[in-house]
C-alpha positions in Angstrom: 0.0 0.0 0.0 1.5 3.4 -1.0 2.3 6.1 1.6 1.6 9.8 1.0 2.5 13.1 2.6 -0.3 15.7 2.7 0.7 19.1 1.4 -2.0 21.7 0.9 -4.7 19.0 0.6 -2.6 17.2 -2.1 -1.1 13.8 -1.7 2.6 13.5 -2.4 3.9 10.0 -2.7 6.6 9.0 -0.2 9.2 6.8 -1.9 10.6 3.7 -0.3 14.4 3.7 0.1 16.7 0.8 -0.6 18.2 -0.4 2.7 21.2 -2.4 3.9 19.5 -4.7 6.4 22.6 -5.7 8.3 24.1 -2.3 8.5 21.1 0.0 8.8 18.1 -2.1 10.0 20.1 -4.2 12.5 21.6 -1.2 14.2 18.2 0.6 14.4 16.4 -2.4 15.6 18.9 -3.4 18.3 18.9 0.2 19.6 15.1 0.2 19.8 14.2 -3.4 20.6 12.1 -2.3 23.6 10.1 0.2 21.6 9.5 -2.1 18.5 9.2 -5.6 20.0 9.1 -5.0 23.8 12.3 -7.1 24.1 15.5 -6.6 26.0 18.6 -6.4 23.8 21.2 -9.0 24.8 23.9 -9.5 22.2 24.8 -8.9 18.5 26.7 -11.2 16.1 26.7 -14.1 18.6 28.8 -17.0 17.2 28.6 -20.6 18.3 29.3 -24.0 16.6 29.7 -22.5 13.2 26.5 -20.4 13.4 26.3 -16.6 13.6 23.2 -15.2 15.2 22.5 -11.6 14.3 20.7 -10.5 17.4 19.8 -12.3 20.7 17.0 -10.7 22.7 15.1 -11.6 25.8 11.4 -11.5 26.3 10.8 -10.6 30.0 7.1 -11.1 29.8 7.6 -14.8 28.9 11.1 -15.3 30.3 12.3 -16.6 27.0 15.1 -16.0 24.5 14.3 -14.5 21.0 16.6 -14.9 18.0 16.4 -12.2 15.3 17.8 -12.6 11.9 18.1 -9.9 9.1 17.9 -11.3 5.6 18.8 -9.9 2.2 18.8 -13.2 0.3 15.3 -14.0 -0.8 16.1 -17.7 -1.4 16.5 -18.9 2.2 14.2 -21.4 3.8 12.5 -19.9 6.9 11.6 -23.3 8.2 15.1 -24.9 7.9 17.0 -21.9 9.2 14.5 -21.1 11.9 14.6 -24.5 13.4 18.3 -24.8 13.0 18.7 -21.6 15.2 16.3 -22.9 17.7 18.0 -26.3 17.9 21.3 -24.6 18.4 19.9 -22.7 21.3 18.1 -25.6 23.0 21.3 -27.7 22.7 23.4 -25.0 24.2 21.3 -23.4 26.9 24.2 -22.7 29.2 26.0 -20.7 26.6 22.9 -18.4 26.0 22.5 -17.9 29.7 26.2 -17.0 30.0 25.9 -14.6 27.1 22.9 -12.9 28.8 24.6 -12.6 32.2 27.9 -11.3 30.7 26.3 -8.7 28.3 23.5 -7.5 30.6 25.2 -7.9 34.0 22.3 -10.1 35.0 22.0 -13.2 37.2 19.8 -15.4 35.0 19.7 -19.1 35.9 18.7 -22.0 33.7 15.4 -22.6 35.6 14.5 -18.9 35.2 14.1 -19.4 31.4 10.9 -20.7 29.8 12.5 -22.4 26.8 9.1 -23.5 25.5 8.3 -19.9 24.5 11.5 -19.4 22.4 11.1 -18.2 18.8 12.8 -16.7 15.8 12.0 -13.4 14.0 13.1 -13.0 10.4 13.3 -9.3 9.3 13.6 -8.5 5.6 12.6 -5.8 3.1 10.3 -8.3 1.5 9.5 -12.1 1.5 8.6 -14.3 -1.4 5.1 -15.9 -1.6 6.8 -19.2 -1.0 8.3 -18.0 2.3 5.0 -16.5 3.4 3.1 -19.8 2.6 5.8 -21.7 4.5 4.7 -20.2 7.9 1.1 -21.3 7.4 1.0 -23.6 10.4 -0.7 -23.2 13.8 2.4 -24.1 15.9 5.3 -22.5 14.1 7.7 -20.6 16.5 8.8 -18.4 13.6 7.6 -14.9 12.6 8.2 -12.9 9.4 8.5 -9.1 9.6 8.8 -6.8 6.6 10.9 -3.6 7.3 10.7 -0.6 5.0 12.3 2.8 5.2 10.9 5.8 3.4 12.3 9.1 2.1 10.5 11.1 4.9 12.6 9.3 7.6 9.8 6.9 8.4 10.4 3.2 9.2 7.7 0.5 9.1 7.8 -2.9 10.9 5.0 -5.1 9.5 4.4 -8.6 10.7 3.2 -11.0 7.9 0.3 -13.0 9.4 -0.6 -16.3 7.7 -4.2 -17.3 7.4 -5.5 -19.3 10.3 -4.4 -22.9 9.9 -5.4 -26.0 11.9 -2.4 -28.0 10.6 0.6 -28.7 12.7 4.1 -28.6 11.4 4.7 -31.9 13.1 2.1 -33.7 10.9 3.7 -32.7 7.6 7.4 -32.9 8.4 9.6 -35.8 9.4 12.7 -33.6 9.8 14.5 -34.7 13.0 15.5 -31.2 13.9 11.9 -30.0 13.7 10.7 -33.1 15.7 13.4 -32.4 18.4 12.6 -28.7 18.7 8.8 -29.3 18.7 9.1 -31.5 21.8 10.4 -28.6 23.8 8.8 -25.5 22.2 5.1 -24.9 22.4 3.2 -22.3 20.4 -0.2 -21.6 21.9 -3.5 -20.8 20.2 -6.7 -19.3 21.3 -8.2 -22.8 21.1 -5.7 -24.1 23.6 -6.9 -21.5 26.2 -10.6 -22.1 25.4 -10.1 -25.8 26.1 -9.4 -24.8 29.7 -12.8 -23.1 30.1 -16.4 -24.1 30.5 -19.0 -23.4 27.9 -20.1 -20.2 29.8 -16.5 -18.9 30.1 -16.0 -19.5 26.4 -19.1 -17.5 25.6 -17.8 -14.7 27.8 -14.4 -14.7 26.1 -15.8 -14.7 22.6 -18.2 -11.8 23.4 -15.4 -9.8 24.9 -12.9 -10.7 22.2 -15.2 -9.4 19.5 -15.4 -6.0 21.2 -11.6 -5.8 21.8 -10.8 -6.5 18.1 -13.0 -3.5 17.1 -10.8 -1.1 19.0 -8.4 -0.6 16.1 -6.6 -2.2 13.2 -3.4 -1.9 15.4 -4.7 -4.4 17.9 -2.8 -7.7 17.9 -4.0 -10.9 19.5 -1.2 -13.1 21.0 -2.0 -16.3 22.8 0.8 -16.9 25.3 1.4 -19.7 27.9 -0.8 -18.3 30.7 -3.1 -15.9 29.0 -4.2 -14.3 25.7 -2.6 -10.9 25.3 -4.0 -8.0 23.3 -1.5 -5.3 22.4 -0.6 -2.4 20.3 2.8 -0.9 21.4 2.5 -3.2 24.4 -0.1 -5.2 26.2 -3.2 -3.3 27.2 -5.2 -6.3 28.4 -4.4 -9.9 29.3 -7.1 -12.6 29.6 -7.0 -16.0 31.3 -9.9 -18.3 30.5 -10.9 -20.2 33.6 -13.6 -22.8 34.4 -15.7 -20.2 36.3 -15.2 -17.2 34.0 -12.4 -14.9 32.9 -9.6 -13.4 34.9 -8.5 -10.1 33.2 -5.5 -7.9 33.9 -5.6 -4.2 32.7 -2.4 -2.4 32.0 -3.3 0.7 34.0 -1.3 2.2 36.8 -2.7 2.3 40.3 -5.0 5.3 40.8 -5.7 6.0 37.1 -8.7 3.6 36.7 -12.2 5.1 36.4 -14.4 2.3 37.7 -17.8 3.3 39.0 -18.9 -0.3 39.7 -15.7 -1.1 41.6 -15.2 -4.4 39.6 -11.5 -3.9 39.2 -9.2 -4.8 42.1 -6.0 -2.8 42.6 -3.3 -5.4 43.0 -0.9 -2.9 44.6 -3.1 -2.4 47.7 -1.8 -4.6 49.2 0.9 -5.6 46.7 0.2 -9.1 45.3 1.8 -11.0 42.5 -0.2 -11.7 39.4 0.5 -13.0 35.9 -0.7 -10.2 33.6 0.5 -6.7 33.0 -0.7 -3.6 34.9 -2.0 -2.9 38.4 -5.7 -3.9 38.0 -7.4 -7.3 37.9 -11.0 -8.0 37.0 -13.0 -11.2 37.3 -15.8 -11.6 34.7 -18.4 -14.3 35.2 -21.6 -12.6 34.1 -22.6 -11.8 30.5 -24.4 -8.7 31.7 -21.0 -7.2 32.7 -19.3 -7.7 29.4 -20.0 -4.2 28.1 -18.9 -2.6 31.3 -15.7 -4.6 31.5 -15.0 -3.7 27.9 -15.2 0.0 28.9 -12.5 -0.6 31.4 -10.4 -2.4 28.7 -11.0 0.6 26.4 -9.5 2.9 29.1 -6.3 0.8 29.1 -6.2 0.8 25.3 -6.4 4.6 25.2 -3.8 5.1 28.0 -1.3 2.8 26.2 -1.8 4.7 23.0 -1.7 8.2 24.3 
């Protein structure tokens, strides 16, 4: 889709610039990992066993390592390379933990990491239709991101989302590397979470989900291990499907929630640990409260995007 500047009510096309992924995009991305992907930068140009990983990042929300690769060659296989990187990491966990501790001055331990949530991000100026079709599996720990720079000093990170697929990579591949990695890494779906709920909690979730996805085209749904996250720049609401309803966490700081029905509980008074992001927790068990709870979620969405 073309991009335009508006000058005196006229549209002026903004031209896309040719970019050097490894020199330009890698440097920009690594310096802004928190802003773009909500990840902590760990290391660049990490070499191990003949492999060179462009960027190692850490996802503090899921306590997992993320591998980022920048590609100019349009002929590479996202499946083969992605699983090779993941296999390298899973077979050398101690080295990744050592790299994290040395580069970040951290004190990460093996049991602190949820290796099942690891994944690979490929960044390129464009991908072939073959590469895009290759990620059409429901349990693939690989993401494709197109990165474009324009003449007006604008950069665009756009994730390529494949159509919903019910097929598993494990059912179509007998590759030993894929089989080995798939035993340890788990990619969650909305259905995985719905399977934990009753028929009533499923209805509550689907009703609430429909409203959340109307908030804007920038809303991304991301099923994680413990909850389903909805995010733009970062998470604005996290939802756990339970047998007796939904547990919802709103990414609003203590004291900034407008809640006339007092359905939201401030988890800082007293301070209590909880899985989701933000200071407020809501329990939803009645369909009559869906619209009101959505109004609380809308507050979080607006505050995150201010």
